[in-house]
LOZARO-454796 format. One line per 4 residues: number of its first residue (from 1); their letters; for each residue x negated, y negated, z of C-alpha. Coordinates in steps of 0.25 Angstrom, whole numbers, plus 5000, padded with zeros to 4 digits. Last residue first. Layout:
<rolums>
NUM) A) X:Y:Z; ...
</rolums>
This chain:
<rolums>
503) CTEK) 4946:4955:4881; 4952:4948:4893; 4960:4939:4884; 4965:4949:4874
499) ILRR) 4969:4958:4886; 4977:4947:4892; 4984:4942:4878; 4988:4958:4877
495) REVS) 4994:4959:4891; 5002:4945:4887; 5008:4950:4875; 5012:4964:4883
491) SPIR) 5018:4956:4894; 5012:4954:4907; 5013:4965:4918; 5018:4959:4931
487) LAER) 5023:4973:4936; 5037:4967:4937; 5035:4962:4924; 5031:4975:4918
483) YKAV) 5043:4982:4925; 5053:4973:4919; 5047:4974:4904; 5048:4989:4905
479) TRRA) 5062:4988:4910; 5065:4978:4899; 5059:4989:4889; 5067:5000:4893
475) IDVG) 5063:5013:4900; 5064:5028:4898; 5052:5034:4904; 5046:5047:4898
471) GEKL) 5032:5043:4896; 5035:5040:4881; 5046:5031:4885; 5035:5024:4895
467) IEVL) 5028:5022:4882; 5038:5018:4873; 5043:5008:4884; 5029:5002:4886
463) RDDS) 5028:5000:4872; 5040:4991:4872; 5035:4984:4883; 5023:4982:4875
459) HVDA) 5010:4988:4877; 4996:4982:4878; 4986:4993:4872; 4982:4986:4859
455) ETRE) 4979:4973:4867; 4968:4981:4874; 4967:4988:4888; 4982:4992:4892
451) AEVL) 4981:5002:4902; 4986:4993:4913; 4998:4992:4905; 5002:5007:4904
447) GKIK) 4999:5008:4919; 5009:4996:4922; 5020:5002:4915; 5018:5016:4920
443) HRVS) 5019:5011:4935; 5032:5004:4931; 5037:5016:4927; 5033:5023:4939
439) AASH) 5040:5012:4947; 5053:5012:4939; 5053:5028:4944; 5055:5038:4931
435) AEGG) 5068:5046:4929; 5065:5062:4928; 5068:5067:4913; 5079:5063:4904
431) ETAQ) 5070:5061:4893; 5066:5047:4893; 5066:5046:4909; 5074:5036:4916
427) IAST) 5069:5025:4925; 5073:5026:4940; 5072:5015:4949; 5062:5015:4961
423) FFFK) 5063:5017:4976; 5050:5022:4981; 5045:5007:4983; 5057:5006:4992
419) LEFV) 5047:5012:5003; 5038:5002:5002; 5024:5008:4997; 5010:5009:5004
415) GRPT) 4999:5017:4996; 4998:5030:4988; 4996:5040:4998; 5009:5034:5005
411) AIYK) 5012:5022:5015; 5027:5020:5016; 5033:5006:5018; 5046:5000:5024
407) NSTV) 5051:4986:5021; 5065:4992:5015; 5066:5007:5013; 5073:5010:5025
403) RSVT) 5083:5000:5023; 5085:5006:5009; 5085:5020:5014; 5098:5015:5024
399) SEHM) 5104:5008:5012; 5103:5020:5004; 5111:5029:5015; 5105:5040:5022
395) GIAD) 5105:5055:5019; 5091:5058:5016; 5092:5062:5002; 5104:5053:4999
391) AVTK) 5096:5041:5004; 5084:5044:4997; 5091:5045:4983; 5100:5034:4986
387) LNLP) 5088:5024:4989; 5083:5026:4974; 5071:5034:4969; 5065:5035:4955
383) RLHE) 5052:5044:4957; 5038:5038:4958; 5029:5047:4950; 5022:5035:4942
379) VGYA) 5019:5030:4955; 5009:5040:4960; 5007:5056:4959; 5010:5061:4974
375) LFAD) 5016:5050:4981; 5024:5047:4968; 5028:5061:4968; 5032:5061:4982
371) QQRV) 5042:5051:4978; 5055:5057:4983; 5051:5065:4996; 5042:5051:5000
367) IESS) 5055:5044:4999; 5062:5054:5008; 5052:5053:5018; 5053:5038:5019
363) VKLI) 5068:5039:5020; 5067:5048:5031; 5055:5042:5038; 5063:5028:5037
359) TKAR) 5075:5034:5044; 5067:5042:5054; 5059:5027:5059; 5072:5021:5057
355) QDLS) 5079:5031:5068; 5068:5030:5078; 5070:5015:5077; 5085:5015:5079
351) KVLW) 5083:5024:5091; 5074:5016:5098; 5081:5002:5093; 5095:5010:5099
347) NATA) 5088:5014:5112; 5084:5000:5115; 5098:4994:5111; 5105:5003:5121
343) FCDS) 5096:5001:5132; 5096:4986:5129; 5111:4986:5129; 5112:4994:5141
339) VFTK) 5102:4985:5149; 5111:4972:5144; 5124:4977:5148; 5119:4982:5162
335) EQDS) 5114:4968:5164; 5126:4962:5160; 5135:4971:5168; 5127:4966:5181
331) RAGK) 5117:4974:5189; 5107:4980:5180; 5095:4986:5190; 5098:5001:5187
327) SVRA) 5098:4998:5172; 5085:4990:5172; 5078:5003:5178; 5084:5012:5169
323) HYRQ) 5081:5004:5158; 5067:5002:5162; 5065:5017:5163; 5071:5019:5149
319) DVLV) 5062:5009:5142; 5068:5012:5129; 5056:5014:5119; 5050:5008:5107
315) KPLT) 5040:5012:5094; 5041:5002:5084; 5036:5011:5071; 5026:5004:5061
311) DTNL) 5015:5012:5069; 5024:5025:5067; 5021:5025:5052; 5032:5035:5048
307) EVHW) 5028:5048:5043; 5030:5055:5028; 5022:5067:5025; 5021:5071:5010
303) LGGP) 5018:5085:5006; 5006:5090:4999; 5003:5101:5009; 4991:5092:5014
299) TERV) 5002:5082:5018; 5003:5069:5010; 5004:5056:5019; 5017:5046:5019
295) HVDP) 5017:5035:5029; 5029:5027:5032; 5030:5013:5038; 5019:5008:5030
291) VLTQ) 5012:4995:5037; 5008:4984:5026; 4997:4976:5033; 5000:4961:5034
287) PPDS) 4990:4953:5026; 4978:4948:5034; 4978:4933:5037; 4968:4925:5029
283) HFAA) 4954:4925:5026; 4948:4918:5014; 4948:4924:5000; 4963:4920:4996
279) GPRP) 4959:4905:4999; 4955:4902:4983; 4968:4908:4978; 4969:4905:4963
275) TLAR) 4954:4910:4962; 4946:4907:4949; 4939:4917:4939; 4953:4917:4932
271) IEAV) 4951:4901:4929; 4936:4904:4924; 4941:4915:4914; 4952:4906:4909
267) MERL) 4941:4895:4906; 4933:4906:4899; 4943:4910:4891; 4947:4897:4887
263) DEDD) 4933:4893:4883; 4933:4905:4874; 4947:4903:4868; 4943:4887:4863
259) VGCV) 4946:4876:4873; 4955:4863:4873; 4961:4867:4886; 4976:4866:4881
255) KRLA) 4975:4871:4868; 4967:4884:4874; 4977:4885:4885; 4989:4885:4875
251) AMDR) 4981:4896:4866; 4978:4904:4879; 4992:4905:4883; 4989:4916:4894
247) RALL) 5003:4913:4901; 4994:4911:4915; 4984:4902:4906; 4996:4894:4900
243) DLND) 5003:4892:4915; 4988:4888:4920; 4989:4876:4912; 4983:4865:4921
239) LLAA) 4972:4874:4924; 4967:4875:4909; 4969:4861:4907; 4959:4859:4919
235) MCPD) 4950:4868:4913; 4948:4862:4900; 4946:4848:4908; 4935:4854:4916
231) YRNV) 4934:4861:4930; 4922:4871:4930; 4913:4865:4941; 4914:4877:4948
227) DKLQ) 4922:4871:4960; 4931:4863:4950; 4934:4876:4945; 4939:4881:4958
223) LALC) 4946:4867:4962; 4953:4869:4948; 4958:4883:4950; 4964:4879:4964
219) ERVD) 4970:4866:4957; 4978:4875:4948; 4982:4884:4956; 4988:4874:4967
215) RAMV) 4986:4865:4978; 4971:4868:4980; 4965:4869:4994; 4954:4880:4989
211) GAPE) 4950:4880:4976; 4936:4883:4978; 4934:4891:4991; 4928:4882:4997
207) FGQL) 4931:4867:5000; 4932:4857:4988; 4947:4857:4989; 4947:4852:5003
203) VTLV) 4938:4839:4998; 4950:4836:4988; 4960:4839:4999; 4955:4829:5006
199) GEVF) 4955:4819:4996; 4970:4823:4993; 4973:4819:5008; 4967:4805:5007
195) ALDC) 4975:4803:4995; 4987:4807:4999; 4985:4796:5011; 4986:4800:5025
191) GLRT) 4997:4801:5036; 4994:4815:5040; 5008:4820:5036; 5008:4811:5024
187) AVEV) 4997:4816:5019; 4999:4830:5021; 5013:4829:5014; 5006:4821:5002
183) LDAR) 4995:4833:5001; 5006:4844:5001; 5000:4856:5007; 4999:4871:5002
179) LYGT) 4985:4869:4999; 4980:4882:4992; 4969:4892:4997; 4975:4906:4996
175) DDVA) 4978:4907:5011; 4985:4893:5013; 4979:4879:5013; 4988:4869:5022
171) DILV) 4979:4870:5034; 4968:4865:5024; 4976:4854:5021; 4979:4849:5035
167) GAVV) 4963:4850:5040; 4960:4841:5028; 4968:4831:5031; 4963:4831:5046
163) TQAA) 4949:4832:5041; 4950:4820:5031; 4954:4811:5043; 4943:4816:5050
159) TLGA) 4932:4813:5039; 4928:4824:5030; 4915:4830:5030; 4917:4843:5023
155) VGLQ) 4910:4852:5034; 4921:4855:5043; 4931:4856:5032; 4923:4868:5027
151) ETLH) 4926:4875:5039; 4940:4872:5038; 4942:4877:5024; 4936:4890:5029
147) ECLT) 4946:4891:5041; 4957:4888:5032; 4953:4899:5022; 4951:4908:5034
143) PPRS) 4939:4912:5039; 4935:4928:5038; 4937:4934:5051; 4924:4940:5059
139) LAGE) 4923:4929:5069; 4938:4929:5073; 4937:4944:5075; 4926:4942:5083
135) YNED) 4933:4931:5092; 4946:4939:5092; 4938:4951:5098; 4932:4943:5108
131) SEFN) 4944:4936:5112; 4953:4949:5112; 4956:4950:5128; 4955:4934:5130
127) GGGG) 4948:4930:5142; 4939:4921:5136; 4926:4929:5135; 4935:4942:5131
123) TRSW) 4942:4952:5138; 4943:4966:5135; 4937:4972:5147; 4946:4963:5156
119) DIQG) 4954:4976:5161; 4964:4972:5171; 4965:4977:5186; 4978:4972:5190
115) GAQE) 4977:4980:5205; 4976:4994:5197; 4990:4996:5203; 4995:4984:5193
111) AQAG) 4988:4990:5181; 4994:5002:5183; 5007:4996:5183; 5004:4988:5170
107) DSGP) 5000:5002:5164; 5012:5009:5167; 5014:5020:5177; 5019:5011:5188
103) GDGT) 5032:5008:5179; 5035:5005:5165; 5039:5018:5160; 5043:5020:5146
99) AREG) 5056:5025:5140; 5058:5036:5129; 5071:5035:5122; 5085:5042:5129
95) PSVD) 5096:5033:5123; 5104:5037:5112; 5109:5029:5099; 5116:5034:5088
91) DPTA) 5125:5022:5086; 5125:5020:5072; 5122:5033:5065; 5123:5033:5051
87) DMQG) 5114:5024:5043; 5103:5026:5053; 5103:5040:5050; 5102:5050:5060
83) SAAS) 5099:5063:5052; 5083:5061:5053; 5083:5066:5067; 5089:5079:5063
79) DSVS) 5081:5082:5051; 5068:5079:5058; 5060:5065:5054; 5046:5063:5054
75) DLGL) 5034:5057:5059; 5042:5047:5069; 5036:5036:5077; 5049:5032:5085
71) NEAP) 5049:5044:5094; 5062:5048:5102; 5061:5051:5115; 5063:5067:5118
67) REID) 5077:5070:5123; 5078:5078:5136; 5070:5069:5144; 5076:5057:5137
63) EPAR) 5088:5056:5146; 5080:5055:5159; 5072:5042:5154; 5058:5045:5149
59) EVEA) 5046:5040:5155; 5035:5035:5145; 5020:5042:5142; 5012:5033:5134
55) PGDD) 5012:5035:5119; 5010:5021:5116; 5017:5007:5113; 5031:5011:5114
51) RQLL) 5038:4997:5114; 5049:4997:5126; 5064:4993:5125; 5072:4992:5137
47) PNRE) 5068:4976:5138; 5077:4973:5125; 5073:4960:5119; 5059:4960:5118
43) LEAE) 5058:4975:5113; 5070:4972:5103; 5061:4961:5097; 5049:4969:5096
39) VFAD) 5058:4980:5088; 5062:4970:5078; 5048:4965:5076; 5043:4979:5073
35) LELN) 5054:4981:5064; 5051:4970:5056; 5036:4974:5054; 5040:4989:5052
31) SLQL) 5050:4984:5041; 5064:4982:5044; 5075:4990:5036; 5078:5001:5045
27) LKIA) 5080:4992:5056; 5091:4985:5050; 5100:4999:5050; 5096:4999:5065
23) QQLQ) 5102:4987:5067; 5114:4990:5060; 5116:5001:5067; 5115:4994:5081
19) PTIV) 5125:4984:5076; 5136:4995:5072; 5139:4999:5058; 5153:5005:5058
15) LGQG) 5156:5013:5045; 5171:5016:5044; 5181:5028:5045; 5195:5027:5048
11) QRLE) 5207:5032:5057; 5219:5024:5057; 5228:5024:5070; 5243:5017:5068
7) LRHG) 5250:5009:5078; 5264:5004:5073; 5272:4990:5074; 5284:4987:5067
3) LAM) 5290:4978:5056; 5304:4982:5051; 5307:4981:5035
</rolums>
């Protein structure tokens, strides 16, 4: 058989994901904080990008006159705009975004023309613009736990060496009041004896609040009991067996402590009156506020209006004027390539942020449409929903919907929820009716347990299954047990024991 050369042409279809499309898809799953950090990095890297900080009038490039600039703070999505999906169009990048001026009309140029006059009306006594406000804020702010302990250290009458050790130990206290340092390591680092460090710790453990500087829960509770003169051998035995108290094994506790039922109940009541986090009452850094990406409100006509939270959307523009200036000044091929790449990247980022906002709004609107009963009547009316249902309804891929709902939050009249909260599995109905949401079933189980008042009212898992089936929910016992454990609800035996102790 003879061998020969032959030229053939073959046609085929394949999905090619460009690097820019991969980056655009990655933008979808970023939270608002992560997106803001990403945009900040791009602003530092790309000189043609500029943040849109206000409604100031900006100059437009000639090609922008016929096409209005795209606004990143979108409140609605038209059918034509929504049709461009991030998972379908890899290279739909077109110039023509807004540009901002940097010429004589800017604030900096006006200041120079005014002869360098500066408004010093907001300066404080030390030349700091915010010094007066910061000073007043420091006076009005409650002290932190470290500041409170340091203040007591100043009047404790310790020697210089003891004060140094005490300062190191106070720095190792966390916000809850526990000492998070190894005394052996502290003694080695400071070049002193372990007994010396332990002696300083004993003094610090007498500071307010009672229980501070403890190394574990038992020591914290013991310090509080000593502060009120209630630490005796029976209490010490009880603190040594906190695991039995957690299991509510009262018979074993009575035997270990050597007390009767009445004394044991009083001792347990005293333990419950203590605080396991003595430093929690002091000032600490405020928690980060959860900022929703989407707002939902009810209109007078009974419909639900969905809009983006424009405060979370980074607004960036392409500086067309600066691009024209540097393009004319570019001489070498390397400079021209750099300017061209920066311009293409800037246009891509503006386009991608715009498309990201549209996609989030489109997915959120469909979720609200599917879960309108929850918004109107509560969690018991939450419908079963999966990614495929939403993806098919809006013409997107399931992976795109999954990325959109990751780390995104929606503010509703019933609270702020993560978008993934609305995707719940389905539990079949007993007579072939409409399926029930797993979240609504968990809510029903929680309501049945909270309604228990006496030992006779306590429902076992089998009884919960019967009650739910009477309500039209076809559910297995192991599923009820799984939901109960997820809700951190004790078993029926433990609930009966708890009701018996509290009565």
